[in-house]
Steps between C-alpha positions, in 0.01 A plus 500: 500500500436220256354734242771758546757229439349443158673815379833316505375241251549725202703812573563727790356851489164667480174372361289683245125454544384810313310309232221639282198286413414482129325265255729519195679165522599207285375154592677379814674835552494572873699819525664752268774739604588734215618261225536193721225253586446222751282207394325255729753210471780731613301616801405141582862385503603786728201440726528122515870513585430749778206297629696176517798666667279608787305176519829318559543700819146572619283234335219550250255603774660846522295619204182475705639754748430871489714811520330833568167353399624344175590140428873446464436345160386839372787682670762277341339553161534876540861476610596270215326731253694795642825312457421406140420866436832601655693264274321643197579858603865411554513355151378835373775664704751269330417663169604839638820355647569303180522175697457200273571129498786351299466206268664281764251626760209417274632152429554431870155630588342285229677191637408576860139579411474172311646316799249657739209438264608136485438471874135602469245221519224471240257625765715805573524584131126456460397711798752782452478508121879530487704441186879490454471851358321618816787385722762638264336844501475498881869413528603769251308772680616382840867507399467844343321633809779378724759660275312827517507473879875433492553795265307740724688404818844461341641820652406415858821462700498150655773595751357585842729588789498303823399811691200570277382140514598436862241325711487499877340260743346647814276406787253754625236565763196703395268684734205605285338840484189382324226242542240322291127539544257208496458532123877501443541874443809667637474779756780710650567513871431818692793723591492365852504141383786577259700651781442190711614284208820704465568476872454124486739474205761708686472273803542188285809648336649582838457136602680390183798735535536505879867497599425308819255227399403524130205280405539276197343676200320189377340452842382861496365455147314186601330690781441846359517499118164596348607408147437152362870476408812573699772448237523676164758491221470780246675735264464871445155625409312204645407625847364819654767767449568572869525127575735446205721797585543382857564138403769581242691714754537218752798270545462131578340455841425870543155615617338817368332782682119489489396557137158632402317394181137500390461166679627613839825495696778254420811381677734346242792264553741429215564130445708534183614811314581308182343177378707389201242264348208739541705792370580308183133413460412865554738605224308280257172645627618860461618445143172328413294785646698754299459299183127465549461871573679598178304245301169611647567865422602421142211262444239734643628783283479285188159350571326839511296527183533132405173375357384187682178321412340200672241264357289505815251228404775261394699575813198427720465160335854392594508263798770306677536149364398233750629175355742258664676446167589870475815542709743707292679757714855545378464711186705787648766281661873520427465172313330688219598864548830479684787679330274698270 
């Protein structure tokens, strides 16, 4: 989760890791994408800011941990490299879209870059190799990349209806139709066992809806539910289709018939047919998903055929900086890039 979150540090959207290894580089040139290059100081500023952001939350010891057999320090390097590559590609896209920076933009970026560079300690400057020009170039490309993103998604309708974004809150009781073997592998119940599970679910439902002495649904869930959770809030497209269809048809307090999904048999009780706060949050989520889908399709179409070269030996030599005087972590904050 930590590494996935890194994608929000630069831009949303896909990552391009289709990089060719070559040996034709200038001194200090780490990567070349068509006509654009990334040099070591640029990579070091990106990487160091990312590193320190995560150390604030998890501590410096996280870099000794492993993920899928690799140290996290190597994984974060790869993700930062992919993000730098993405920014470069989007600057190439800007040429096609004729997106440029105005004189006022350039002056503001120069001022902000100078302000950020002024926060770097002598040790940070020494170990990253950064210059004022390095920061200024990063800011220019970052701003252009974000404007390309805004241009691509500009036609996405931000208005989402309440019905489309509606979320419901339900309680449910699950009687499973599968089990797990000793090694954690799933196996399906036999037909006889499935029939017994359905019969049990029907009996539980009858207890919940009995006209004479209905049993409190939460008490039934506490006794019989085979799911780890009883209560769910969700919008359309987030749950198994049969479960979702049944849940969205219920009124407040109503209990469904027995519903079958790949997990087993469910009895569903509607707690709330419309959660205002969650529906508003879901509207934002839906718009964001649509924007990212359009961007990803456009980006992936453009990136086909882009020539990307990596200086493999130089890249292998790059390491996270471990120095208590290197703490910079706010290069991409609103303080420096807000409003641009």
